[in-house]
N, C-alpha and C positions, 0 to 999 in steps of 0.2 A: 695411839700410844700416849701414856700419861707419865710425864716426868717434868721437872722444872730445873732451871739453871740459875746459878748465881752469876754475877758479873765476871768473877774470876774464872768459873767453869766455861762460860761462854767465850771469853777471849782466849782461854787455853785451847779450846776446841779449834778456834780459828787459826791460832798459831800453828798447831800441828797440821791442819788442813793445808795451809799455805806454804809451809816450809818442808814438809815431809817429801821424801823421794827425790824431787828435782833439785834439791839444794846443792848437790855435788856436781851437777852437769849443766845447768842453764848458762853458766858463765862462758863456756866455750863458744856457742853460737852467737851470743850477745857481743862478745869482744871481736869475734871473727868478722861479723857484719858491720859493726860500727866503729871499729878501730879504737884509737886513743880516747875518743869521746864517750866510750861506753858508760863510764861511771857518771858522767853528767846526764846522759839520756836516761839512766836508771833513776836518777833523782827526779827527772821530769815525770817518768812513769809512776814513781811512788806518789808524787803529788796528785796525779790523775786518779790513782787508786784510792787515795784518801777522799777525794771529792766524790768518787763513786760510792764509797762506804757511807758518806754523809747522805747521799741520795737514797741509798738503801734504807738507812735508819729512818729517814723521814717518811718514806712511802712503802715500807715493807708490808704493810697490811694489804696492799694491792697486788702482792705477788701470789695471786691465786692460780694454781695449776689445774686446768681441767684434765680430763682423762687422757686426752691426746698428748698434752705437754708433760703429764706425769710419766707416760711411757717414753717420750722423747728423752727426758732427763734420766730415767732409770736405765735405758739402753746406753746412753752416753756415759753415765757413771760406771756401769758394768764394764764397758769396753776400756774405760780409763783404768779401772782396777786390774783388769786382765793384763793390760799393758804394763802397769806398775809391777805386777808380779813377775812378768817376763823380764823387765829391766832389772829388778832386784836379783833374780837368778843370774842374769848376765853379769852384773857387777860382782857378785859373790864368786862366780866361776872365774872371772878375770883376775881377782885380787886375793881371794882367800881359799875357796873350795873348788879347785879345778877338776878334781876327781869325783866329786859328789854328783850322783845322778840328778838331773833337773827336777824330776817329779817328786823326789824326796823333799826338796826345799819348798816346792809349791804346796805339797800336802801339809807340811809343817805349818806354814803361814796360814793356809786356809783353815786348818784345824783350830788355830788360835783365834781366828776371826769367828769361826762357828761358835766357839765357847763364849766369846764376848757377846755375840749377837743373840744367843739363846738365853743369856742372862739378862738381868735388868739393865736398861740403858745406862744407868749411873755407873755400871761396871766399866763400860767403854770410856765414859766421860772422865772418870777419876783415875784410870790406869796411867794416864800420861803424867800425872803429878810426880811420880817417882823418877821420871826421866829428866826433869828440869835441871837437877844438878849436873847431869852428864852433858847437857848442852853448854853450861857455863865452863865445864872442864874442857870441852872441845875448843871454845874460844881461847882459853888460856894456852892450850897446846899450839893453836894456830899462831899465836903471838911469838912463838919461838922462831918463826920464819922471818921476823922483822929485819934482822941483820942481812938477810939474803935478798931483800927487796930493792929494786931499782926505781926510785921515786920519779925519775925523769920519764919513765914509760907512760905516765899519765898525761904527758904533753908531747907535741903541741895539740891544741884544740882547734880544729877547723870545721866550720859548719856550712861549707859551700856545696856539700854533696847531699842533696835532699833524700836520695834513695837510702844512703847510710843512716840518716837521721830517722826516717820512717821505720826502716828495718830494726834499728836499735831500740826504738820505743816498743815495737811489736814483740821483739824478743825479750824485752824487759818485763812485759806483761806476763810472760810465762811464769815468772816468779810468784805471781799472785793467783795461780791456779786454784780453783775451788772457792773463790770469793763469793760466788753465788749462794754458797751454803750459809752465809750470813742471813739470807732471807729465809732459809729453811728453819734455822734454829732460833731466830729472833723472837718468834711467837712463844717459844718455850721459856723465855726469860721470866723470872718470878714477877708476878703481876704488879707488885708494889715498887719494882725497880724501874728506873729509867736510865737511858744512856745519853750522856751529854757529849757534845762535840769534843770537849777536852779529853774525855776518857777514850774516845775513838782515836784522837790524836796521839795519846800516850801509847796505845797499842800500835798505831802506825809507826811511831818513832822507834819502838822496840824492834819490830820486824824490819824496818828500814835499815837500822844500824847493823842488824844481824846479817842482812843480805849485802849491804854495801861493803862490809869488811871482806866478804868473799869475792866480790867483783874487783875491788881495788887490789887485794892481795894477788888475785889471778893476773891482773894486768901488770903488776909490778914484778911478779916472779918470772913471767914468761914474756917473750917478744910476741908480736902479732903473728908471725909465721910459726913460732913454736906452739902456741896454744891451739892452733888448728889441728895439731897432731895429738892433743891431749884431751880425751873425752871427759875425764873426771879430774879437773885441775886441782881441786881442793885435796883429794886423796893423794895426788902426786906430790903436792907441797908438803904434806905431812910425812910422806914416805922419805923425803929428803932430809928430815930432821933426825938428829941422833940424840937419844935419851938413854939413861942408864937403867931405868926400871922396866922397860919393855923393849924387845928386840926390834920390832917394827911398829912404829906409831900409827902407820896407815891402817894396819890390820885392826888395831885397837879401835880406831875411829870407824872403820867399816862396820864393826859390830854395833857401835853406838848408832850409826846411821840406820842399820838394819832394824834395830829395836824401835827407833824413832819412826821409820817408814811403816813398820807393822802397825803402829798406832794409827797412822794416817789411813792405812787400808781398813782397819777396824771402823774408823769414823766414817769413811766413805760408804762402807757396807751398812752401817747404822743409818746413814742418811737415806739410802734406798729403802730400808725397812720403815723409816719414819714416813716417807712419801707414799710408799705402797699401802701401808695400813692406816695412815692418817692419825689425826689427833683424836684421842678418846677411844680408839679401837685397839683391841689386842690382836697381835699377830699369832699365827700358828707355827709351831716348831717344824712341822712337815714342810711348809713352804720355805722356811729358812734353811733347812737341811738340803732340800732339793736345789735351792739357789747356790749353796756352797759346793755341792757336787759339780754343778755346771761350771762354777768358778775354778775348780781344781783341774778341769779338763782343757778349757780354752787357752790358758797361757802357755801350755806345752807346745802349741803350734806357733807361738809368737817368739819363742826363744831362739832367734836366728839373727846373725849380725846384720844382714840386709834389712830385715824387718825393724830391728831396733833403730838403725840409722834413719830409715824412712819415717818412723814415728817421731824421732827427735827433730827431724827437719820439717815436719808439718804440724806438730801439735800446737805450736804457738798460734797458728791461724784458727784452729778448732777451739782453743781455749778462749780466744778473743770473742768468738761468736757466743759460746755457751756460758761464759763467765760474765761477760759485760753486755754485749749487744742484745742478746735475746732476753735476759732478765729486764733490761730497761724498757724494751718494747712491750713485754708482757705487763709490766707495771703501768706504763702509759695507757695501754689499751684497756686494762681493768679499771683504771682511774676514770677514764672516759665513760666506761659502762657503769661505774659505781659498784664494782664487784670486789669484795674483800675476802681475805683468807680467814679461817677460824683460828682464834687465839686460844692458847692454853688458859683454862680458867683456874 
């Protein structure tokens, strides 16, 4: 596949990859496991994430995927997307569209993904630009909850329970799901452009503030025992706010989140397309259509409460492996062998 990315497009891709879908839900397991120190542990995890990105930037040329690892990641991403779709349907059924058949929502989202992925890659890349203002609007709406926050919920900070600390960092990593795609799209950056540590730091600070607000607001709005019963704390916080221009603010945000998450699904599917066909090769529409037909079927079997809960309770371990540990091992192995990936010319 032939396309090139500017710095803005590259970081926009990463923003949607790392914030889409899980933004409304990762706070609950993080706070439940690490208690009052959740926000501090998230800061630690963010620092680790930044160091990993610096490592990725320095050694991305060594992220060469042979046929075996290509299929490992394609299967992993496919299952992630199918899970995303199931979770999106679950959230919509819980908050907005309880009477709508599940397959209609899945077909609608998959159809949008199919359209984006049979078009030029730039279509998927640029479609997220129009949603940037909605994200700022969401932050403004969330600020309406400030009078309802209990700041003392952030304290006391006790670091004598090592299990809580480890679990808190692991659950914090869930927020940076998809960071391995930095390595997939970095070779497509325009050849004359370079990324400096300050630019990566600026991106890290943006995503850090965006996530930290959600963690701290969730902690200050709910007690530890209450948040265990709230799977999507951000939506519940918005539901509690009264505004005059819309009857239920949470529904308004759910639609923003849905649009935002659809973009994430499109990018994940584009990533599979990029890895499958490689740099400089054209993909066939038949393969893309067949893939999306399969994608429309699998999530239907996952839209069950027990399945959703199982996935939410285990995904952070899976993401830790495929997002951080495996890419680092592949890079170190290929560096030792002197094997590099093909860059966009």
